[in-house]
C-alpha positions, 0 to 999 in steps of 0.5 A, spaced: 949 499 769 943 502 772 940 501 765 941 493 764 937 494 771 932 496 769 932 492 763 931 486 766 927 488 771 922 490 765 922 483 762 922 480 768 915 483 770 913 481 761 915 473 764 911 474 770 905 477 765 905 471 761 906 466 765 899 469 768 897 469 762 898 462 759 896 459 767 889 463 766 890 466 774 892 473 777 889 476 769 888 483 772 894 484 775 898 481 769 894 487 766 895 493 770 903 490 770 903 492 764 900 498 764 903 501 769 910 499 763 906 503 758 906 510 763 913 510 762 914 514 756 920 511 754 917 504 753 911 506 749 914 504 743 916 496 745 911 492 742 913 486 747 908 490 752 903 492 748 902 484 746 902 481 753 897 487 755 893 485 749 893 478 750 892 479 758 885 483 757 883 477 751 883 472 757 880 475 759 875 476 755 875 469 754 874 467 761 868 471 762 864 469 754 866 462 757 862 465 764 856 467 759 854 461 756 856 457 761 851 461 765 855 462 770 856 468 775 859 474 771 858 481 770 856 483 762 858 490 764 865 487 764 865 483 758 863 490 754 869 493 758 873 488 756 872 488 749 873 496 749 881 495 752 882 490 747 880 495 741 884 500 745 890 497 746 890 494 739 888 501 735 893 505 739 898 498 738 897 500 731 899 506 730 906 504 733 906 497 729 905 503 723 911 508 724 916 509 718 922 503 718 930 507 717 928 506 710 922 511 711 917 506 709 910 503 712 910 496 714 905 493 719 907 486 721 901 485 726 895 490 722 891 485 718 891 479 724 889 484 729 884 487 725 881 480 722 880 478 730 878 486 731 872 486 726 869 479 728 869 482 736 865 490 733 859 488 733 859 487 741 861 495 740 855 496 739 851 491 743 855 494 749 853 501 747 846 498 747 848 495 753 850 502 757 844 505 755 839 501 757 842 502 763 842 509 763 849 510 763 849 515 757 857 517 757 858 511 757 853 509 751 856 514 748 863 512 749 862 505 746 858 508 739 863 513 739 868 508 738 864 504 733 862 509 729 871 512 729 873 505 727 871 507 720 876 512 721 882 508 724 888 505 718 887 498 721 879 498 718 880 500 712 880 494 708 873 494 712 869 500 708 864 501 714 862 507 712 860 504 705 859 497 707 856 498 714 848 499 715 848 500 722 853 506 723 847 510 721 844 507 727 850 508 731 850 515 729 843 516 732 844 514 739 851 517 739 846 523 738 840 520 743 847 519 748 849 527 746 843 530 749 840 526 755 847 528 756 846 536 756 852 535 752 853 539 746 859 536 742 857 530 744 850 531 740 852 534 734 858 530 733 854 525 729 849 529 726 850 529 719 851 521 719 846 520 724 840 524 719 842 518 714 838 513 718 832 516 716 827 512 722 830 517 728 830 522 723 824 526 726 827 525 733 835 527 731 831 534 728 828 534 736 836 533 739 838 537 734 833 544 736 833 542 744 841 543 743 841 548 739 836 553 744 841 550 750 847 553 746 843 559 745 843 558 738 837 561 736 837 561 728 839 554 728 834 552 733 828 556 729 832 554 722 831 546 726 824 548 728 822 549 720 826 543 717 823 539 722 815 542 721 817 542 714 818 533 714 814 531 720 808 536 720 805 530 724 811 530 730 808 533 736 815 537 738 816 543 732 808 545 732 808 549 738 815 550 739 814 554 732 808 557 735 811 559 741 817 563 738 813 566 733 808 569 738 812 571 743 815 577 738 809 578 736 810 576 729 803 573 726 804 572 720 809 567 721 805 564 726 799 564 721 802 561 716 805 556 719 798 554 723 795 554 715 800 549 713 798 545 719 792 545 717 792 542 710 797 537 713 790 535 718 785 539 717 781 537 723 785 538 727 783 541 735 790 543 737 791 547 729 784 550 730 785 553 737 792 555 736 789 559 729 784 562 734 790 565 738 793 568 733 787 571 731 785 573 737 792 576 738 791 579 731 786 583 733 781 579 727 776 577 733 770 576 729 774 571 726 776 568 732 770 568 734 767 565 729 773 559 729 772 559 737 764 556 736 766 553 732 770 548 736 766 548 741 760 545 737 764 539 736 767 539 743 764 543 748 769 542 753 774 546 750 776 550 755 781 554 750 775 556 746 771 559 751 778 564 754 780 565 747 772 568 744 771 571 751 777 576 751 775 577 743 768 580 746 771 582 752 777 586 747 771 589 741 769 592 747 774 595 750 776 598 742 769 601 742 770 604 748 777 607 747 776 609 740 768 612 741 770 620 740 762 621 744 759 615 749 752 616 747 746 611 748 748 606 741 755 606 743 754 605 750 748 599 748 754 595 743 760 595 749 755 592 753 751 587 749 759 586 748 761 585 755 755 580 756 757 576 751 764 576 753 761 574 760 758 568 758 764 565 755 769 567 761 764 565 766 763 558 763 772 558 763 772 560 770 767 553 772 772 549 767 779 552 770 778 555 777 786 555 778 786 560 772 784 566 777 790 571 772 786 568 766 779 571 768 779 574 774 782 582 772 776 580 764 770 578 770 772 584 775 772 589 769 765 585 766 761 586 771 764 593 774 761 595 767 754 590 768 752 594 775 753 586 777 754 588 785 754 581 788 759 578 783 764 584 782 764 583 790 766 576 789 772 578 784 774 583 788 776 579 794 779 573 791 783 579 787 785 582 793 786 576 796 791 573 790 795 580 792 798 578 798 
């Protein structure tokens, strides 16, 4: 008795929803009623409920699309939401429609017609993804691009061969990766990486997103490997070079750093940034004369390149310190060499100070030592006061 009453109530709800669909009114209520029925696991296999749900969603979409066509007020985002819902509904329904019959045979009744219908609307999944990305709603953008890509793996779309025939698949994958990267979600970023790398238009950016994702995951091996691959294939792309240089320099792997900068210079021999980076490697490698020569060359072309003044000044400063440290005895000649290098260092570092007055932590202590050794009392007192104030 109870089951018959429940069955009657269900039939009544379905009939009411179908009447609403026919009238074109209260479609959202018809949809909600069918969704509520499907929350009961015992009703999940009932095709009438699924088909009524889909009809309610399709009618809502048609009404919304008509309003947009007639330039009437309507939420564009809602139209894309309805497209996604139709895909979700019919893909879920297909798994029920394709269940084996009593003889164990799979004979889906609706698959072909539903696949044909959704195939026509599929571009709107891609367009919906772009719409939400433009709105900076990256979670929704990802959701749409992910569904667009995953259509290729749905049995109902097998005959369409999207992976082989849809030229937008790699681009959709790129946008999915982009959304994952913007959300700082490594799993979402990496899910469609292989396919996204087939999109040659954005391959350089793809490698940047991957590198930053590996860094976020603290996967240093993959991070450096991706930076190296990116630099090898796209040496002029600005992202890879400075990060490779930073990685090798902070670990004092100076041979690797020099190898990278020399490769960069083969691609762009006149690039000021590459030459400046090389001067840093030379300085850190204690090749002071080579560093000074390179810095002077850079300054002959651009006399406002403040980093070149710093590196040359530090090279002369380090030479003076090295002579002082290694000398067995400080005679007049040795003392003269030390003071000569301090004097040359002073000229570069004072110019650097003029160009970068806020960089006290870089020019402060070297100039303090230089003024002390050169007996420049007035300048020494000034630097001493600056450094003392800086410690407070």
